[in-house]
MIVEXVEX-560671 format. One line per 2 residues: number of its first residue (from 1); their letters; for each residue y, x, z of C-alpha. Coordinates in nm, 2 decimals. Each point is the difference from the previous one (the first is absolute). Layout:
NUM = a = Y:X:Z ~ ...
//
This chain:
1 = mi = 0.57:0.01:2.78 ~ -0.18:-0.27:-0.19
3 = nc = -0.37:0.06:-0.06 ~ -0.07:0.20:-0.32
5 = lh = -0.23:-0.27:-0.15 ~ 0.29:-0.24:-0.02
7 = cy = 0.28:0.25:-0.08 ~ 0.04:-0.13:-0.35
9 = fl = 0.19:-0.29:0.13 ~ 0.28:0.25:0.09
11 = yg = 0.04:0.09:-0.36 ~ -0.05:-0.35:-0.16
13 = fv = -0.33:0.09:-0.17 ~ -0.35:-0.13:0.08
15 = vs = -0.27:0.13:-0.22 ~ -0.36:-0.09:0.10
17 = ls = -0.30:0.19:-0.11 ~ -0.14:-0.29:-0.18
19 = ef = 0.32:-0.05:-0.19 ~ 0.03:0.37:-0.07
21 = ss = -0.35:0.03:-0.15 ~ -0.04:-0.34:-0.17
23 = qs = 0.14:0.12:-0.33 ~ -0.23:-0.03:-0.29
25 = la = -0.21:0.31:0.01 ~ -0.14:-0.07:-0.35
27 = rf = 0.32:0.12:-0.15 ~ -0.04:0.37:0.08
29 = pv = 0.00:0.24:-0.29 ~ -0.35:0.06:-0.12
31 = ak = -0.06:0.35:-0.13 ~ -0.24:0.06:-0.29
33 = kq = -0.31:0.19:0.08 ~ -0.07:0.29:-0.23
35 = ph = -0.29:0.21:0.13 ~ 0.05:0.37:0.02
37 = ql = -0.28:0.23:0.10 ~ 0.07:0.29:0.23
39 = tm = -0.28:0.25:0.06 ~ -0.01:0.30:0.23
41 = hn = -0.30:0.16:0.17 ~ -0.23:-0.23:-0.19
43 = kt = 0.17:-0.29:0.18 ~ 0.17:-0.27:-0.21
45 = rt = 0.28:-0.24:0.11 ~ 0.12:-0.28:-0.22
47 = dn = 0.38:-0.05:0.02 ~ 0.10:-0.33:-0.16
49 = yy = 0.37:0.07:0.04 ~ 0.03:0.36:-0.11
51 = wm = 0.21:-0.12:-0.30 ~ 0.29:-0.07:0.23
53 = rd = 0.10:0.37:0.00 ~ 0.30:0.08:-0.23
55 = de = 0.16:0.33:0.07 ~ 0.30:-0.09:-0.22
57 = re = 0.05:-0.33:0.17 ~ 0.07:-0.17:-0.34
59 = np = -0.31:-0.20:-0.07 ~ 0.12:-0.36:-0.06
61 = ei = -0.32:-0.16:0.14 ~ 0.02:0.20:0.32
63 = la = 0.37:-0.07:0.05 ~ -0.06:-0.37:-0.07
65 = hl = -0.28:-0.01:0.26 ~ 0.23:0.17:0.26
67 = aa = 0.28:-0.25:-0.08 ~ -0.25:-0.28:0.04
69 = en = -0.10:0.13:0.34 ~ 0.36:0.02:0.10
71 = ty = 0.05:-0.36:-0.11 ~ -0.31:-0.11:0.19
73 = cd = 0.12:0.18:0.31 ~ 0.33:-0.17:-0.01
75 = eq = -0.16:-0.34:-0.05 ~ -0.25:0.05:0.28
77 = la = 0.27:0.12:0.24 ~ 0.26:-0.25:-0.10
79 = ai = -0.05:-0.20:0.32 ~ 0.10:0.31:0.21
81 = kp = 0.30:0.10:-0.21 ~ 0.25:-0.15:0.24
83 = lq = -0.16:0.18:0.29 ~ -0.01:0.33:-0.20
85 = ns = 0.37:-0.04:-0.08 ~ 0.07:-0.07:0.36
87 = if = -0.18:0.31:0.12 ~ 0.17:0.21:-0.27
89 = ee = 0.33:-0.11:0.14 ~ -0.12:0.08:0.35
91 = lk = -0.10:0.35:-0.11 ~ 0.32:0.05:-0.19
93 = gr = 0.21:-0.14:0.28 ~ -0.12:0.27:0.25
95 = iv = 0.13:0.28:-0.23 ~ 0.35:0.13:0.06
97 = kd = 0.17:-0.04:-0.33 ~ 0.26:0.28:0.06
99 = dn = -0.17:0.30:0.13 ~ 0.03:0.38:0.00
101 = tv = -0.24:0.29:0.06 ~ 0.10:0.26:0.26
103 = pv = 0.17:0.29:-0.17 ~ -0.20:0.32:-0.03
105 = kd = 0.16:0.34:-0.03 ~ -0.14:0.23:-0.27
107 = gk = 0.21:0.29:-0.10 ~ 0.38:-0.07:-0.02
109 = yw = -0.05:-0.38:-0.02 ~ -0.12:-0.30:0.19
111 = yh = -0.22:-0.24:-0.20 ~ -0.06:-0.37:0.05
113 = se = -0.07:-0.32:-0.18 ~ 0.14:-0.35:0.02
115 = vr = -0.12:-0.34:-0.10 ~ 0.23:-0.31:-0.03
117 = gd = -0.03:-0.37:-0.02 ~ -0.28:-0.12:-0.23
119 = de = -0.04:0.34:-0.16 ~ -0.37:0.08:-0.06
121 = ys = 0.07:0.38:0.00 ~ 0.20:0.26:0.18
123 = rh = 0.30:0.21:-0.09 ~ -0.02:0.37:0.09
125 = yr = 0.30:0.19:0.14 ~ 0.11:0.33:0.15
127 = si = 0.30:0.10:0.20 ~ 0.14:0.33:0.13
129 = si = -0.03:-0.12:0.36 ~ -0.21:-0.24:0.20
131 = nt = 0.29:-0.24:-0.04 ~ -0.08:-0.18:-0.32
133 = dn = 0.35:-0.13:-0.08 ~ 0.05:0.25:-0.28
135 = kq = -0.34:-0.04:-0.15 ~ -0.10:0.09:-0.36
137 = ll = -0.23:-0.23:-0.19 ~ -0.30:0.19:-0.13
139 = ld = -0.22:-0.29:-0.14 ~ 0.02:-0.37:-0.01
141 = vn = -0.36:-0.11:-0.04 ~ 0.11:-0.36:-0.07
143 = vl = 0.17:0.12:-0.32 ~ -0.30:0.21:-0.10
145 = aq = -0.24:-0.29:0.06 ~ 0.21:-0.28:-0.16
147 = nh = -0.18:0.00:-0.34 ~ -0.35:0.03:0.14
149 = ef = -0.24:-0.25:0.15 ~ -0.15:0.28:0.20
151 = ye = 0.18:0.31:0.13 ~ -0.09:0.27:0.24
153 = lg = 0.22:0.30:0.08 ~ -0.23:0.30:0.05
155 = ev = 0.14:0.33:0.13 ~ 0.36:0.10:0.03
157 = al = 0.05:0.38:0.00 ~ 0.33:0.19:0.04
159 = sp = 0.05:0.35:-0.14 ~ 0.05:0.28:0.25
161 = ce = 0.37:0.00:-0.08 ~ 0.00:-0.38:0.07
163 = ql = 0.20:-0.08:-0.32 ~ -0.29:-0.11:-0.22
165 = ma = -0.24:-0.28:0.07 ~ -0.34:-0.08:-0.16
167 = ys = -0.16:-0.34:0.06 ~ -0.32:-0.16:-0.13
169 = ed = -0.06:-0.37:-0.08 ~ -0.30:-0.22:-0.09
171 = te = 0.08:-0.31:-0.19 ~ -0.35:-0.13:-0.06
173 = gr = -0.19:0.04:0.33 ~ -0.26:0.25:-0.12
175 = ri = 0.15:0.29:0.18 ~ 0.10:0.18:-0.31
177 = ys = 0.35:0.13:0.06 ~ 0.30:0.11:-0.22
179 = vh = 0.23:0.25:0.14 ~ 0.38:-0.01:-0.05
181 = fk = 0.28:0.24:0.10 ~ 0.36:-0.06:0.12
183 = nl = 0.29:0.23:0.05 ~ 0.14:-0.10:0.34
185 = qt = 0.33:0.18:-0.06 ~ 0.09:-0.20:-0.31
187 = ge = -0.23:-0.30:0.05 ~ -0.14:0.04:-0.35
189 = ml = -0.36:-0.03:-0.09 ~ -0.16:0.30:-0.17
191 = sd = -0.18:-0.04:-0.33 ~ -0.33:0.14:0.15
193 = vl = -0.28:-0.25:0.05 ~ -0.35:0.09:0.10
195 = en = -0.27:-0.26:-0.08 ~ -0.35:-0.07:0.12
197 = te = 0.03:0.18:0.33 ~ -0.14:-0.05:0.36
199 = gq = 0.36:-0.05:0.12 ~ 0.05:0.31:0.21
201 = iv = 0.27:0.25:-0.10 ~ 0.04:0.34:0.16
203 = wa = 0.31:0.22:-0.06 ~ -0.02:0.37:-0.03
205 = nd = 0.28:0.18:0.19 ~ 0.19:0.08:-0.33
207 = nk = 0.13:-0.37:-0.01 ~ -0.11:-0.03:-0.36
209 = tv = -0.38:0.00:0.00 ~ -0.23:-0.27:0.11
211 = fy = -0.37:-0.04:0.03 ~ -0.19:-0.33:-0.05
213 = vk = -0.36:-0.12:-0.04 ~ -0.10:-0.17:-0.32
215 = kd = -0.25:-0.28:-0.01 ~ -0.31:-0.06:-0.21
217 = lq = 0.08:-0.35:-0.13 ~ -0.37:-0.09:-0.02
219 = tl = -0.12:0.11:0.34 ~ 0.35:-0.02:0.16
221 = lg = -0.07:0.33:0.17 ~ 0.27:0.26:0.04
223 = fq = -0.16:0.31:-0.15 ~ 0.27:0.23:-0.14
225 = vf = 0.32:0.15:0.16 ~ 0.29:0.06:-0.24
227 = rh = 0.32:0.20:0.03 ~ 0.31:-0.16:-0.14
229 = el = 0.34:0.16:-0.04 ~ 0.30:-0.23:-0.01
231 = gt = 0.15:-0.05:-0.34 ~ -0.32:0.04:-0.19
233 = aq = -0.24:-0.26:-0.15 ~ -0.31:-0.09:0.19
235 = sq = -0.20:0.12:-0.30 ~ 0.11:0.35:0.08
237 = dv = -0.12:-0.01:0.36 ~ -0.26:0.26:0.10
239 = mv = -0.33:-0.09:0.16 ~ -0.04:0.24:0.30
241 = ye = -0.32:-0.14:0.15 ~ -0.29:-0.22:-0.12
243 = eh = -0.27:-0.14:0.22 ~ -0.33:-0.04:-0.18
245 = dk = -0.20:-0.15:0.29 ~ 0.07:-0.38:-0.03
247 = sf = -0.10:-0.06:0.36 ~ 0.34:0.14:0.13
249 = fm = 0.32:-0.18:0.05 ~ 0.31:0.21:-0.06
251 = gl = 0.34:0.01:0.17 ~ 0.31:0.22:0.02
253 = gk = 0.21:0.11:0.30 ~ 0.21:0.27:0.14
255 = sr = -0.06:0.20:0.31 ~ 0.20:-0.07:0.32
257 = de = 0.21:0.31:-0.06 ~ 0.05:-0.09:-0.37
259 = sl = -0.13:0.34:-0.11 ~ -0.32:-0.13:-0.17
261 = ii = -0.07:-0.27:-0.25 ~ -0.34:-0.14:0.08
263 = id = -0.27:-0.17:-0.20 ~ -0.23:-0.20:0.23
265 = la = -0.34:-0.09:-0.13 ~ -0.23:-0.22:0.19
267 = tt = -0.33:-0.19:-0.02 ~ -0.13:-0.21:0.29
269 = et = -0.17:0.31:0.14 ~ 0.17:0.31:-0.15
271 = nd = 0.35:0.14:-0.03 ~ 0.15:0.27:-0.21
273 = tw = 0.36:0.14:0.00 ~ 0.19:0.20:-0.26
275 = vl = 0.35:0.14:0.05 ~ 0.29:0.15:-0.19
277 = da = 0.31:0.18:0.13 ~ 0.27:-0.26:-0.02
279 = nn = 0.25:0.27:-0.09 ~ -0.21:0.10:-0.30
281 = pq = -0.07:-0.32:-0.20 ~ -0.11:0.20:-0.31
283 = ge = -0.28:0.16:0.20 ~ -0.36:-0.11:0.04
285 = fn = -0.17:-0.22:0.25 ~ -0.27:0.17:0.21
287 = al = -0.28:-0.14:0.22 ~ 0.10:0.05:0.36
289 = lp = -0.37:0.04:0.11 ~ -0.33:-0.05:-0.18
291 = re = -0.11:-0.36:-0.06 ~ -0.29:-0.09:0.22
293 = eg = -0.19:-0.32:-0.02 ~ 0.02:-0.20:0.32
295 = he = 0.31:0.20:0.13 ~ 0.28:-0.25:0.07
297 = fd = 0.33:0.14:0.10 ~ 0.38:-0.05:-0.02
299 = id = 0.22:0.31:-0.02 ~ 0.37:0.04:0.06
301 = kh = 0.22:0.31:0.03 ~ 0.31:0.07:0.21
303 = gd = 0.15:0.35:0.00 ~ -0.28:0.26:0.01
305 = ty = -0.26:-0.24:0.14 ~ -0.25:-0.23:-0.17
307 = yi = -0.12:-0.30:0.21 ~ -0.34:-0.14:-0.10
309 = vt = -0.15:-0.32:0.13 ~ -0.37:0.06:-0.09
311 = nw = -0.35:-0.14:0.05 ~ -0.15:0.35:-0.03
313 = qa = -0.25:0.00:0.29 ~ 0.20:-0.30:0.14
315 = kn = -0.11:-0.35:-0.10 ~ 0.31:-0.15:0.16
317 = fr = 0.22:0.28:-0.13 ~ 0.18:0.28:0.18
319 = lm = 0.33:0.19:-0.06 ~ -0.01:0.35:-0.13
321 = ta = 0.27:0.25:-0.10 ~ 0.01:0.28:-0.25
323 = ts = 0.23:0.24:-0.18 ~ 0.04:0.07:-0.37
325 = et = -0.25:0.29:0.05 ~ -0.26:-0.21:0.17
327 = ia = 0.03:-0.35:-0.15 ~ -0.26:0.06:-0.27
329 = dk = -0.27:0.10:0.25 ~ -0.06:-0.28:0.26
331 = tq = -0.20:0.24:0.22 ~ 0.33:0.17:0.08
333 = wq = 0.18:-0.32:0.09 ~ 0.12:-0.03:0.36
335 = eh = -0.08:-0.31:0.20 ~ 0.30:-0.18:0.14
337 = ta = -0.15:-0.33:0.12 ~ -0.37:-0.02:0.04
339 = hr = -0.24:-0.27:-0.12 ~ -0.07:-0.28:0.25
341 = eh = -0.30:-0.23:-0.03 ~ 0.18:-0.32:0.09
343 = vl = 0.35:0.08:-0.14 ~ 0.09:-0.02:-0.37
345 = le = 0.28:0.23:-0.12 ~ 0.18:-0.19:-0.27
347 = gv = 0.29:0.23:-0.08 ~ 0.28:0.23:0.11
349 = ei = 0.38:-0.01:-0.05 ~ 0.16:0.34:0.00
351 = fd = 0.34:0.08:0.16 ~ 0.17:0.34:0.05
353 = df = -0.08:0.00:0.37 ~ -0.26:-0.27:0.04
355 = lv = -0.31:-0.16:-0.15 ~ -0.08:-0.37:0.03
357 = lt = -0.37:-0.08:-0.03 ~ -0.12:-0.35:-0.09
359 = er = -0.33:-0.07:0.18 ~ -0.23:-0.30:0.05
361 = eq = -0.22:-0.07:0.29 ~ -0.20:-0.31:0.07
363 = gq = 0.17:-0.16:-0.30 ~ 0.35:0.06:0.12
365 = ar = 0.26:0.24:-0.16 ~ 0.21:0.23:0.21
367 = fv = 0.23:0.30:-0.05 ~ -0.01:0.33:0.17
369 = vi = 0.31:0.23:-0.01 ~ -0.07:0.38:0.03
371 = nq = 0.29:0.24:0.06 ~ 0.01:0.37:-0.07
373 = aq = -0.15:0.07:0.35 ~ -0.30:-0.21:-0.11
375 = er = 0.08:-0.26:0.26 ~ -0.12:-0.34:-0.09
377 = ma = 0.17:-0.34:0.06 ~ -0.16:-0.33:-0.09
379 = le = 0.21:-0.29:-0.13 ~ -0.14:-0.33:0.13
381 = fs = 0.06:-0.37:-0.05 ~ -0.09:-0.29:0.22
383 = dp = -0.14:-0.27:-0.23 ~ -0.38:-0.05:0.02
385 = cy = -0.03:0.06:-0.37 ~ 0.27:0.12:-0.24
387 = ya = 0.09:0.19:-0.31 ~ 0.22:0.31:0.01
389 = av = 0.08:0.26:-0.26 ~ 0.22:0.30:-0.06
391 = am = 0.29:-0.13:-0.22 ~ 0.23:0.19:-0.23
393 = np = 0.09:0.34:0.15 ~ 0.13:0.20:-0.30
395 = ep = 0.18:0.27:0.20 ~ -0.23:0.25:0.19
397 = qa = 0.29:0.13:0.21 ~ 0.03:-0.34:0.17
399 = rs = -0.04:-0.02:0.38 ~ -0.13:-0.35:-0.01
401 = vr = -0.28:-0.18:-0.19 ~ 0.04:-0.34:-0.15
403 = iy = -0.29:-0.23:0.09 ~ -0.08:-0.35:-0.13
405 = ys = -0.17:-0.23:0.24 ~ -0.14:-0.35:-0.02
407 = sl = -0.26:-0.22:0.18 ~ -0.14:-0.34:-0.06
409 = tt = 0.28:-0.14:0.21 ~ 0.27:0.26:-0.05
411 = pg = 0.20:0.00:-0.32 ~ 0.04:0.33:-0.19
413 = tl = 0.20:0.24:0.21 ~ 0.16:0.34:-0.09
415 = yd = 0.05:0.26:0.27 ~ 0.14:0.35:0.01
417 = vd = -0.20:0.19:0.26 ~ 0.14:0.32:0.16
419 = la = -0.25:0.27:-0.07 ~ 0.08:0.19:0.32
421 = tg = 0.00:-0.30:0.25 ~ -0.19:-0.28:-0.17
423 = kk = 0.29:-0.24:0.05 ~ 0.00:-0.28:-0.25
425 = tl = 0.33:-0.13:-0.15 ~ -0.03:-0.34:-0.16
427 = lk = 0.16:0.01:-0.35 ~ -0.10:-0.34:-0.13
429 = qq = -0.25:-0.28:0.04 ~ -0.09:-0.25:-0.27
431 = qv = 0.19:-0.32:0.06 ~ -0.21:-0.31:-0.04
433 = lg = 0.19:-0.32:-0.06 ~ -0.11:-0.35:0.09
435 = gf = 0.00:0.03:0.38 ~ -0.27:0.26:0.03
437 = ds = -0.08:0.10:0.36 ~ -0.26:0.27:0.05
439 = al = -0.07:-0.12:0.35 ~ -0.16:-0.31:-0.15
441 = ya = -0.28:0.21:-0.14 ~ -0.28:0.21:0.14
443 = se = -0.23:0.26:-0.15 ~ -0.34:0.14:0.10
445 = rl = -0.23:0.29:-0.09 ~ -0.37:-0.09:0.02
447 = fv = -0.33:0.17:-0.07 ~ -0.28:-0.21:-0.15
449 = ta = -0.36:0.11:0.01 ~ -0.14:0.01:-0.36
451 = rd = -0.36:-0.07:-0.08 ~ -0.09:0.37:0.02
453 = gv = 0.16:0.04:0.34 ~ 0.32:0.17:-0.12
455 = qv = 0.33:-0.11:0.16 ~ 0.24:-0.12:-0.27
457 = pv = 0.37:-0.03:0.09 ~ 0.20:-0.32:-0.07
459 = sl = 0.37:-0.06:0.03 ~ 0.12:-0.35:0.08
461 = vy = 0.33:-0.19:0.02 ~ 0.07:-0.36:0.09
463 = rk = 0.28:-0.22:0.13 ~ -0.04:-0.04:0.38
465 = dt = 0.08:-0.37:0.02 ~ -0.24:-0.11:-0.28
467 = ft = -0.29:0.23:0.10 ~ -0.28:-0.13:0.22
469 = kd = -0.31:0.21:0.01 ~ -0.22:-0.30:-0.04
471 = gt = -0.10:0.02:-0.36 ~ 0.25:-0.24:-0.14
473 = np = 0.25:0.23:-0.18 ~ -0.02:0.07:-0.37
475 = lf = -0.09:0.36:-0.06 ~ 0.13:0.22:-0.28
477 = qy = -0.19:0.33:-0.04 ~ 0.12:0.29:-0.22
479 = gy = -0.19:0.31:-0.11 ~ 0.00:0.30:-0.24
481 = ga = -0.24:0.28:0.10 ~ 0.00:0.26:-0.27
483 = yg = 0.13:0.35:-0.10 ~ 0.05:0.09:0.36
485 = yt = 0.32:-0.22:-0.01 ~ 0.08:-0.15:0.34
487 = id = 0.17:-0.34:0.02 ~ 0.21:0.06:0.32
489 = ps = 0.12:-0.31:0.19 ~ 0.36:-0.03:-0.10
491 = fs = 0.25:-0.28:0.01 ~ 0.02:-0.25:-0.29
493 = st = 0.26:-0.27:0.00 ~ -0.20:-0.19:-0.25
495 = sl = -0.29:-0.04:0.24 ~ 0.22:-0.21:0.23
497 = sl = -0.05:-0.29:-0.23 ~ -0.37:0.00:0.10
499 = ld = 0.05:0.10:0.37 ~ 0.26:-0.28:0.05
501 = rg = -0.26:-0.25:-0.13 ~ -0.25:0.11:0.26
503 = fv = -0.20:0.26:-0.20 ~ -0.15:0.31:0.16
505 = ya = 0.05:0.30:-0.23 ~ -0.26:0.27:0.01
507 = ia = -0.02:0.34:-0.17 ~ -0.36:0.12:-0.03
509 = hv = -0.01:0.37:0.01 ~ -0.33:0.03:-0.17
511 = rg = -0.18:0.33:-0.08 ~ 0.14:0.15:-0.32
513 = se = 0.34:0.07:0.16 ~ 0.08:0.29:0.23
515 = ml = 0.10:-0.21:0.29 ~ -0.25:0.18:0.23
517 = gr = 0.00:0.33:-0.18 ~ -0.16:0.16:-0.30
519 = hw = -0.35:-0.12:0.09 ~ 0.13:-0.36:-0.01
521 = ye = 0.09:0.05:-0.37 ~ -0.33:0.17:-0.08
523 = qg = -0.19:-0.29:0.15 ~ 0.16:-0.24:-0.24
525 = kk = -0.04:0.17:-0.33 ~ -0.27:0.08:-0.26
527 = eh = -0.34:-0.10:0.14 ~ 0.16:-0.12:0.32
529 = kq = 0.24:-0.25:-0.17 ~ -0.20:-0.30:0.13
531 = ns = 0.14:0.09:0.35 ~ 0.35:-0.12:-0.12
533 = fs = -0.14:-0.34:-0.09 ~ -0.22:-0.04:0.31
535 = df = 0.29:0.11:0.23 ~ 0.23:-0.27:-0.15
537 = id = -0.27:-0.27:0.04 ~ -0.09:0.11:0.35
539 = it = 0.37:-0.01:0.10 ~ 0.03:-0.35:-0.13
541 = na = -0.30:-0.11:0.21 ~ 0.12:0.17:0.31
543 = lv = 0.35:-0.14:-0.02 ~ -0.14:-0.35:-0.03
545 = eq = -0.25:0.05:0.28 ~ 0.27:0.14:0.23
547 = gy = 0.22:-0.31:-0.07 ~ 0.27:0.17:-0.21
549 = gd = -0.06:-0.24:-0.29 ~ -0.15:-0.33:-0.10
551 = kn = -0.32:0.06:-0.20 ~ 0.10:-0.27:-0.24
553 = kv = 0.35:0.15:-0.06 ~ -0.06:0.37:-0.09
555 = fa = 0.18:0.16:-0.29 ~ -0.03:0.34:-0.15
557 = sg = 0.21:0.21:-0.24 ~ 0.00:0.34:-0.17
559 = gs = 0.13:0.17:-0.30 ~ -0.11:0.28:-0.23
561 = ag = -0.28:0.18:0.19 ~ 0.06:-0.28:0.25
563 = gl = -0.08:-0.24:-0.28 ~ -0.33:0.17:-0.04
565 = lm = -0.05:-0.05:0.38 ~ 0.07:-0.37:-0.06
567 = ga = -0.23:-0.03:-0.29 ~ -0.29:0.16:0.19
569 = vl = 0.06:-0.21:0.31 ~ 0.01:-0.32:-0.21
571 = nq = -0.34:0.08:-0.14 ~ -0.15:0.10:0.34
573 = ap = 0.15:-0.25:0.24 ~ 0.19:-0.28:-0.19
575 = el = -0.08:-0.25:0.28 ~ 0.24:0.17:0.24
577 = yl = 0.32:-0.06:-0.19 ~ 0.20:-0.31:-0.09
579 = gv = 0.22:0.18:-0.24 ~ 0.03:0.36:-0.15
581 = gc = 0.27:0.18:-0.19 ~ -0.10:0.27:-0.25
583 = hv = 0.29:0.19:-0.14 ~ -0.02:0.26:-0.29
585 = pf = -0.37:0.02:0.11 ~ -0.24:0.28:-0.09
587 = ld = -0.30:-0.22:-0.07 ~ -0.20:0.14:-0.30
589 = vl = -0.08:0.33:0.17 ~ -0.32:0.10:-0.18
591 = tt = 0.13:-0.06:-0.35 ~ 0.33:0.17:0.07
593 = ml = -0.15:0.30:0.16 ~ -0.23:0.05:-0.30
595 = de = 0.29:0.01:-0.25 ~ 0.21:0.31:0.01
597 = si = 0.25:-0.15:-0.25 ~ 0.12:-0.24:0.26
599 = pl = 0.31:0.13:0.18 ~ -0.07:0.20:0.32
601 = tt = -0.38:-0.04:-0.01 ~ -0.08:0.37:0.02
603 = ne = 0.22:0.04:0.30 ~ -0.20:-0.25:0.19
605 = yd = -0.35:0.17:-0.01 ~ 0.05:0.16:0.35
607 = ew = 0.10:-0.34:0.14 ~ -0.28:-0.23:-0.13
609 = gn = -0.25:0.25:-0.15 ~ -0.07:0.07:-0.36
611 = pn = -0.23:-0.27:-0.13 ~ -0.12:0.24:-0.28
613 = de = -0.21:0.12:0.29 ~ -0.27:-0.27:0.06
615 = hf = 0.03:0.02:0.37 ~ 0.37:-0.10:-0.01
617 = yd = -0.07:-0.25:-0.28 ~ -0.23:-0.18:0.24
619 = vi = 0.25:0.03:0.29 ~ 0.28:-0.16:-0.20
621 = aa = -0.22:-0.26:-0.16 ~ -0.10:-0.13:0.34
623 = ys = 0.35:-0.10:0.09 ~ 0.21:-0.02:-0.32
625 = py = 0.17:-0.34:0.03 ~ -0.03:-0.09:-0.36
627 = dn = -0.37:0.09:-0.02 ~ -0.09:-0.19:0.32
629 = is = 0.15:-0.34:-0.06 ~ -0.27:-0.25:0.07
631 = aq = -0.07:-0.38:-0.02 ~ 0.14:-0.08:0.35
633 = dy = 0.30:-0.17:0.15 ~ 0.32:0.20:0.03
635 = ph = 0.32:-0.07:0.18 ~ 0.34:-0.09:-0.16
637 = il = 0.12:0.30:-0.18 ~ 0.33:0.12:-0.14
639 = vt = -0.01:0.29:-0.24 ~ 0.31:0.18:-0.13
641 = tg = 0.05:0.30:-0.23 ~ 0.26:0.16:-0.24
643 = lh = -0.07:0.03:-0.37 ~ 0.13:0.35:-0.01
645 = ds = -0.18:0.13:0.31 ~ -0.08:0.37:-0.04
647 = qv = -0.21:0.03:0.31 ~ -0.24:-0.30:-0.03
649 = qy = -0.01:-0.14:-0.35 ~ 0.08:-0.37:-0.04
651 = we = -0.35:-0.08:-0.15 ~ -0.18:0.08:0.32
653 = pm = 0.13:-0.31:0.18 ~ 0.00:-0.20:-0.32
655 = kw = -0.37:0.07:-0.05 ~ -0.08:-0.06:0.36
657 = va = 0.17:-0.34:0.00 ~ -0.18:-0.11:-0.32
659 = km = -0.34:0.10:0.15 ~ 0.08:-0.15:0.34
661 = re = 0.09:-0.33:-0.17 ~ -0.34:0.01:-0.19
663 = lk = -0.21:0.06:0.31 ~ 0.16:-0.13:0.31
665 = td = -0.15:-0.33:0.13 ~ 0.30:-0.15:0.18
667 = nn = 0.30:-0.20:-0.10 ~ 0.25:0.22:0.19
669 = il = 0.32:0.12:-0.16 ~ -0.02:0.31:-0.21
671 = vf = 0.33:0.10:-0.16 ~ 0.11:0.31:-0.19
673 = kt = 0.36:0.10:-0.06 ~ 0.11:0.29:-0.23
675 = dm = 0.35:0.13:0.01 ~ 0.05:0.08:-0.37
677 = da = 0.28:0.25:0.07 ~ -0.13:0.18:0.31
679 = gh = -0.24:0.29:0.08 ~ -0.19:0.10:0.31
681 = gg = 0.28:-0.05:0.24 ~ 0.08:-0.35:-0.10
683 = as = 0.35:-0.13:-0.08 ~ 0.29:0.23:0.04
685 = gr = 0.32:-0.08:0.20 ~ 0.04:-0.09:0.37
687 = fk = 0.00:-0.38:-0.05 ~ -0.22:-0.05:-0.30
689 = sl = -0.28:0.19:0.17 ~ 0.00:-0.26:0.28
691 = ee = -0.12:-0.28:-0.23 ~ -0.36:0.13:0.00
693 = ka = 0.00:0.02:0.38 ~ 0.13:-0.35:0.03
695 = le = -0.27:-0.12:-0.24 ~ -0.28:0.14:0.20
697 = ma = 0.14:-0.13:0.33 ~ 0.05:-0.35:-0.14
699 = ff = -0.36:0.02:-0.14 ~ -0.14:0.08:0.34
701 = ia = 0.22:-0.23:0.21 ~ -0.07:-0.30:-0.22
703 = li = -0.38:0.04:0.06 ~ 0.02:-0.06:0.37
705 = n = 0.17:-0.34:-0.03
//
């Protein structure tokens, strides 16, 4: 294998750092400064770019500035466009064009999806047997998306009789869904349309009534549950529940035994559950148990038993059971699986004769099967670090559980696992075109000592024949670290374009996730948020010191809350990185968290702290990326966002870039690209979404030549 520093010759492109960054930096868009005073707790900040906020996204001056930034980005990166195109073709070339999902049995039918040729989207089918020859087309998403620049299919829900289908769609990227209905016997679309929903649809057992969550179009919070009867106008729908506490997210579901329709309410630190008899859709929802601040739980029901995964007297959660008579009083619950100090209980899948627990210990997920005799059997995997999850298992009477498995070197794999014996049956493994051979790659799990002495896990992958632990490889480090969300080490065919060019790819499992249990999350939130940033920086230093990467060729990337991570790290240790990618980044934390009119703000108080409290104001002010930009040198930076982002508003990166350009003291590249059609998830479609990945890779790769 040719050395990574010369690999461009293989592709016919040579882009040097000097050539890449020699464009005229004087041509970047200059944003006007319009001072805006923000005062809280007798402390005043001046925001010169506050004017960039436009909730309607119609201000001509703002749209013109974003367009100018896009033009500037294209001009600055023109030299790497051939490389970007080449990488895009690599990424696309690894994807099997004609592909099917493994059929899943649910009721009388087997359901699967297919994608063909250059189609961006799937077609959804069902058949009466696992043999799909006589399949029935349910939805062709390509047809649904053909008149839209952005399209996302939300939820597809079949009526209990399996002859009516509801599906939701978002055509703007703001996660505001319209719901449509189709008669599967006749193929006709019903006239019913439900607008401004969260996208979830739950059928009552009468096959004619559905429940959905309606959104507040200002805050984008789901706050009302409505009942809709087929054949009636949405204006006639009845509101059956309204949540007045704006700190709660709202979702809908159905119990495992399909006897209950469930309203799930959740803040970061508190849950609440309301239920309705699915056979009596005209009835009233009732609270399953009293709401209690700090009580986090997940409840399901099968037969006469409720199963509760709860943090009540159990930081890492335990499994309890209850009956209809005892569910409202947690002191009467029965303990099924006790709390363990070093094991996080993440969830339970319920079958007629078995339970499957998902647990995490020392950062690694595992499954434990429990039979009716309460005998326990662990399902194990051999990779040093991996991702595994319970897949779709719609039928509780099944004798096997479907498990999805992947590692940094193993493509996504689907197994059926016999619940009695643990025997795994391989159903399908992701095919990776282009000569991929997993034996060429190696992965590792390390623990790095952070500055406060805590051991922080890191997952690594590299190509064996280009890796030498002598500090010469380029290093790409990714992180997130918020909401207790764990970035497990799973396979990505796109990362091969970096690995095959000699990069070491590292996932920094910083505090703020639940990689090492609930305490790992708690030590990366609110007043402890600085730990997330320090962990990421300390991991970079450790990997360089241990020879995993060249100190002059270190790159970092993160999106959303991971973009916040990037912004803070850039302010605190800019000298460590040659290039950084910030995607849909949460950068203006203090201003956003003080403004309840901005979508989703009130839900975030338990994550970052409420800055209306002076203590948390000071905590956030100390790290907020926008507020802490200073006159110093920064690395090369690529920033991306979507105009219609509902999670992190476009003006956060827009303001940050403007202020960064004003204050930074270097001549390094800073480019900002806005997808004018997309939202938080970026471009839709299986190929179009690869363009942004190719852009970042080309941006990084060009910098090491």
